[in-house]
C-alpha positions in Angstrom: 38.3 1.6 8.2 36.3 0.7 11.4 33.6 3.2 10.3 33.4 1.5 6.8 33.1 -2.0 8.4 30.3 -0.7 10.6 28.5 0.8 7.7 28.8 -2.4 5.7 27.5 -4.4 8.7 24.4 -2.2 8.9 23.7 -2.6 5.1 24.1 -6.4 5.4 21.7 -6.5 8.4 19.0 -4.6 6.5 19.4 -6.7 3.4 19.2 -9.9 5.5 16.1 -8.7 7.3 14.3 -7.8 4.2 15.3 -11.1 2.5 14.1 -13.1 5.5 10.8 -11.3 5.5 10.3 -12.1 1.8 11.2 -15.7 2.3 8.5 -16.0 5.0 5.8 -15.3 2.5 4.4 -18.3 0.6 4.8 -18.4 -3.2 2.2 -16.1 -4.8 -0.2 -16.8 -7.6 0.8 -14.8 -10.7 -2.2 -12.7 -11.8 -2.9 -10.9 -15.1 -6.0 -8.9 -15.8 -7.1 -6.6 -18.6 -7.3 -2.9 -18.1 -9.9 -0.7 -19.7 -7.6 0.1 -22.6 -6.6 -3.5 -23.1 -3.3 -3.3 -21.2 -2.4 -6.5 -19.3 -2.0 -5.6 -15.7 0.2 -7.9 -13.7 0.3 -8.7 -10.0 1.1 -11.3 -7.3 -1.8 -12.8 -5.2 -1.0 -14.2 -1.8 -3.7 -16.3 0.0 -3.6 -16.1 3.8 -3.1 -19.4 5.7 -6.0 -18.4 7.9 -8.7 -21.0 8.3 -11.5 -18.4 8.2 -14.2 -19.1 5.7 -14.2 -15.5 4.4 -11.1 -13.4 4.6 -10.4 -9.6 4.3 -8.0 -8.6 1.5 -5.6 -5.7 0.8 -4.5 -4.2 -2.6 -0.9 -2.9 -2.5 0.4 -0.3 -5.0 4.1 0.7 -5.1 5.8 4.0 -5.5 7.1 5.6 -8.7 10.0 3.8 -10.3 9.5 0.7 -8.1 7.6 -2.6 -8.5 5.4 -5.0 -6.6 8.3 -6.7 -4.9 8.9 -3.6 -2.8 6.1 -4.8 -0.5 7.9 -8.0 0.5 8.7 -6.8 4.1 5.1 -6.3 5.1 3.3 -9.1 3.2 4.2 -11.9 5.7 2.6 -9.9 8.6 -0.5 -9.2 6.6 -0.9 -12.9 5.7 -0.3 -13.9 9.3 -3.0 -11.5 10.4 -5.5 -13.2 8.1 -5.4 -10.9 5.0 -5.2 -12.0 1.4 -2.8 -9.7 -0.4 -2.6 -8.5 -4.0 0.6 -6.6 -4.8 0.5 -5.2 -8.3 2.8 -3.5 -10.8 1.4 -0.1 -11.9 1.1 0.6 -15.6 4.5 1.8 -16.9 6.3 -0.3 -14.3 7.5 -3.8 -13.7 5.9 -6.7 -15.6 2.8 -4.6 -16.4 4.8 -2.3 -18.6 3.1 -0.1 -21.2 3.2 3.7 -21.0 2.7 5.7 -17.8 -0.9 7.1 -17.7 -2.0 8.2 -14.3 -5.6 8.9 -15.2 -5.9 5.3 -16.5 -4.0 4.1 -13.4 -6.9 5.4 -11.2 -9.3 3.2 -13.2 -6.9 0.3 -12.8 -7.4 0.4 -9.1 -11.1 -0.5 -9.6 -10.2 -3.3 -12.0 -8.0 -4.8 -9.3 -10.6 -4.3 -6.5 -13.2 -6.1 -8.6 -10.8 -8.9 -9.3 -10.0 -9.3 -5.6 -13.7 -9.5 -4.6 -14.3 -12.2 -7.1 -11.7 -14.5 -5.5 -12.9 -17.6 -3.5 -12.8 -16.9 0.2 -12.5 -13.1 0.0 -15.1 -11.1 1.9 -16.4 -8.7 -0.8 -17.2 -6.0 1.9 -13.8 -6.3 3.5 -11.3 -5.1 0.9 -8.9 -2.2 1.5 -6.1 -0.4 -0.3 -2.6 0.6 0.6 0.0 2.5 -1.4 3.3 4.3 -1.3 4.1 7.7 -2.8 2.0 8.0 -6.0 0.7 4.5 -5.2 -0.7 6.0 -1.9 -2.5 8.7 -3.9 -4.0 6.0 -6.1 -4.9 4.0 -2.9 -6.8 7.0 -1.5 -8.5 8.1 -4.7 -9.3 4.5 -5.7 -10.7 3.6 -2.3 -12.8 6.8 -2.3 -14.2 5.9 -5.8 -15.3 2.4 -4.6 -18.2 2.5 -2.3 -17.3 -0.9 -0.7 -13.7 -0.1 0.0 -13.2 -0.3 3.7 -10.1 1.9 4.4 -7.0 3.3 2.6 -3.5 3.4 4.0 -1.1 5.9 2.4 2.7 5.8 2.9 4.1 9.2 1.9 1.2 10.7 0.0 1.3 14.0 -1.8 -1.3 16.6 -2.6 -0.4 16.2 -6.3 1.7 13.4 -7.6 1.6 13.2 -11.4 -1.9 14.7 -11.5 -3.3 12.2 -8.9 -4.8 14.5 -6.2 -6.2 12.7 -3.2 -7.3 15.6 -0.9 -10.9 15.8 -2.1 -11.2 12.1 -1.9 -10.1 12.2 1.7 -12.1 15.2 2.8 -15.3 14.4 1.0 -15.7 10.9 -0.4 -14.1 9.1 2.5 -16.0 11.0 5.1 -18.0 7.9 6.1 -15.0 5.7 6.0 -11.4 6.1 7.0 -7.8 6.6 5.9 -4.4 6.3 7.6 -1.7 8.7 6.5 2.0 8.0 7.2 5.1 10.1 6.5 8.5 11.3 7.8 9.3 14.9 8.8 12.2 15.5 6.4 10.1 14.2 3.5 8.6 17.6 3.5 6.2 17.3 0.6 4.5 14.3 2.1 4.6 15.6 5.6 2.9 18.8 4.5 0.4 16.8 2.5 -0.5 14.7 5.6 -1.0 17.8 7.7 -3.2 19.4 5.0 -5.4 16.4 4.6 -5.8 16.0 8.3 -6.9 19.6 8.5 -9.5 19.3 5.7 -10.8 15.7 6.4 -14.3 15.2 7.6 -14.1 11.5 8.2 -11.9 9.3 10.4 -8.3 10.0 9.8 -5.2 8.5 11.4 -1.9 10.2 10.9 1.7 9.5 12.0 4.7 11.6 11.1 8.1 10.2 12.2 11.5 11.8 12.3 13.7 11.0 9.4 13.5 11.3 5.6 12.5 7.9 4.2 9.8 7.9 1.6 7.2 5.3 0.7 8.3 1.7 1.0 11.9 2.7 1.8 10.5 3.1 5.3 10.7 -0.7 5.5 14.4 -0.8 5.0 15.1 0.3 8.5 14.5 -2.5 11.0 13.5 -0.1 13.7 11.1 1.8 11.5 9.7 -1.5 10.0 9.1 -2.9 13.5 7.1 0.2 14.4 5.3 0.7 11.1 4.0 -2.8 10.4 2.0 -3.3 13.7 0.4 0.1 13.1 -0.7 -0.9 9.5 -2.0 -4.3 10.7 -3.7 -2.7 13.7 -5.4 -0.1 11.5 -6.8 -2.7 9.1 -8.0 -4.9 12.0 -9.7 -2.0 13.7 -11.7 -1.0 10.5 -12.9 -4.4 9.3 -16.7 -4.6 9.0 -18.3 -6.8 11.7 
């Protein structure tokens, strides 16, 4: 009975922490743009309260079976650090809906990056990508495909998620830019992918592999992991902004 009460207490603390983080973020602007095949892509756009005349921005892409709200624990910290944030629902997910098509999803990344750069107050040369699981593969490939993309952050990437293969993007097309790869040891597919991409990369690569087995944005459900992970993400973005 005592053990059950302790377990329930831990769950309540995690839920309260994630809820509090989500409440700290201002209300987003609902966004809808048209993909190359006519599908309406849906996202939430958050404008930083920073008084900077031109702000950097980050595109967030969730993992398989999830939706844009999974990024709520990290969005307040990004806004506080001066970043505009665009969290999107991938095709086949959330309010975007439609059929899953990962080849078209790669093209969707460019559609969103173009939209971000067109927003008032966004520095066109200071836009980056971040994703989780298959979203992290899209973040790496999409950033590599866009010559202006500053850096990509990948939570639990894989060498091949649904046909999206980021290794060549990291090793060749990001050689003059950078990428941050994050995973946990017991999430073996992602941990091995991080090790492989670090070995073959020719550009600047940051990598961190923690103990545990959490995958993608589920890393944020642990307060301890969240408190370690978010400063690393913000620090990486800050370090790589163009001057």
